[in-house]
Each structure stands twice: as C-alpha cells, then as structure tokens.
C-alpha positions as CSV (number, residue, x, y, z in Angstrom):
1,M,90.6,240.5,-1.1
2,K,90.0,239.2,2.4
3,L,93.2,239.0,4.4
4,K,93.7,235.2,6.8
5,H,95.6,236.5,10.2
6,R,98.9,234.5,9.8
7,F,97.6,232.8,13.3
8,D,94.1,232.3,13.8
9,T,93.2,229.8,16.6
10,T,89.9,228.9,15.3
11,E,91.4,227.4,12.3
12,T,94.5,226.3,13.9
13,G,92.2,224.7,16.4
14,Q,90.3,222.8,13.6
15,V,93.6,221.7,11.9
16,E,94.6,220.1,14.9
17,A,91.1,218.8,16.4
18,A,91.2,217.2,12.4
19,K,94.4,215.5,13.2
20,I,93.4,214.3,16.1
21,R,90.3,212.9,15.1
22,K,92.6,211.2,12.1
23,M,94.9,209.4,14.8
24,I,92.3,208.3,16.5
25,A,91.0,206.5,13.9
26,D,94.1,204.9,12.8
27,L,94.6,203.8,16.5
28,S,91.4,202.0,16.7
29,R,91.7,200.4,13.6
30,T,95.0,198.9,15.0
31,V,93.3,198.1,18.0
32,L,90.8,196.1,15.8
33,I,93.3,194.2,14.1
34,L,95.3,193.6,17.6
35,N,92.0,191.7,19.0
36,S,91.9,189.9,16.1
37,D,94.8,188.7,16.5
38,I,94.6,188.3,20.1
39,A,91.8,185.3,19.3
40,A,93.2,184.0,16.8
41,E,96.5,183.3,18.7
42,E,93.8,181.8,21.6
43,E,92.2,179.9,18.7
44,R,95.6,178.7,17.7
45,V,97.1,177.5,21.0
46,G,93.4,176.7,22.9
47,I,93.8,178.6,25.8
48,S,91.6,182.2,26.5
49,D,92.2,182.2,29.6
50,R,94.8,184.7,30.3
51,S,95.7,184.4,34.3
52,E,96.7,180.6,32.7
53,A,100.3,180.2,33.5
54,T,100.5,178.7,29.8
55,Y,98.4,181.9,28.1
56,P,100.8,182.7,25.0
57,I,103.2,185.2,25.1
58,L,102.4,186.9,21.7
59,A,98.8,187.0,23.0
60,R,100.1,189.1,26.4
61,M,101.8,191.1,24.4
62,L,99.5,191.9,22.1
63,A,97.5,192.9,24.9
64,A,99.2,195.1,26.4
65,R,99.7,196.9,23.3
66,C,96.2,197.3,22.9
67,Y,95.3,198.8,26.5
68,N,98.3,201.3,25.9
69,L,96.9,202.4,22.6
70,R,93.4,202.5,24.1
71,N,95.0,204.6,26.7
72,T,96.5,207.0,24.1
73,I,93.1,207.1,21.8
74,A,91.3,208.1,25.5
75,A,93.8,210.5,26.2
76,L,93.7,211.8,23.0
77,E,90.1,212.1,23.2
78,Q,90.5,213.9,26.4
79,R,92.9,216.1,24.0
80,L,90.4,217.1,21.8
81,S,87.2,218.0,24.2
82,D,90.1,220.9,25.7
83,L,90.5,222.6,22.3
84,P,89.5,226.1,23.1
85,G,86.9,227.1,20.8
86,M,85.9,223.3,20.1
87,P,81.8,223.0,19.9
88,A,81.2,220.2,21.7
89,E,79.0,218.2,19.0
90,L,82.6,218.6,16.9
91,A,84.9,217.9,19.6
92,C,84.2,213.5,19.5
93,D,84.2,211.5,16.2
94,P,80.9,209.0,16.7
95,T,82.6,206.4,14.9
C-alpha cells in the first residue's frame, strides 16, 4: 500500500486549480445573466446610451456589478496561472 504524503503540493495545487476554475465558470455565467438583464432593462426603457441622464439606474447598477465580476474573473485567472507546478495548458480553461 502506497502512503500519500499529507501535504502533497501537486495534489493541493490541482484541487485549488479546480476550485478556481469552478469559480471562474460560475462568475462567467453570472456575467452572461447580468448582460441579458441589462439588455432587457435597456429595451424596456428604450434607452441604451449610458451617458444619457435618463439611463435606468437598475441597468447602471447591473453594469457596475458586471464590471466588478469581470475584474474578479481576471484576478482569479491570474491566480490560476500563478499556481506553482501548474502546467500552462492546464492553467486556463478554454471555455
């Protein structure tokens, strides 16, 4: 019987990478939903120019949330690529 090392960094890195990929996928889906909600609100009101004073507040808030989520996704992708021992082809999920 082969004993596993309790703190195997390769396995730990792979588990962390899998968790980060899952978070990225979840946040990406949320961004898609927010984009469709923004489009629906703009269509409902009939205003799509964000610089216009009458642009809907709900759409502004959703756009700000979407922007923050994209920044979070970028940070997670950077963290994923910085994991020690992570091959470059496994670092980023192509989806």
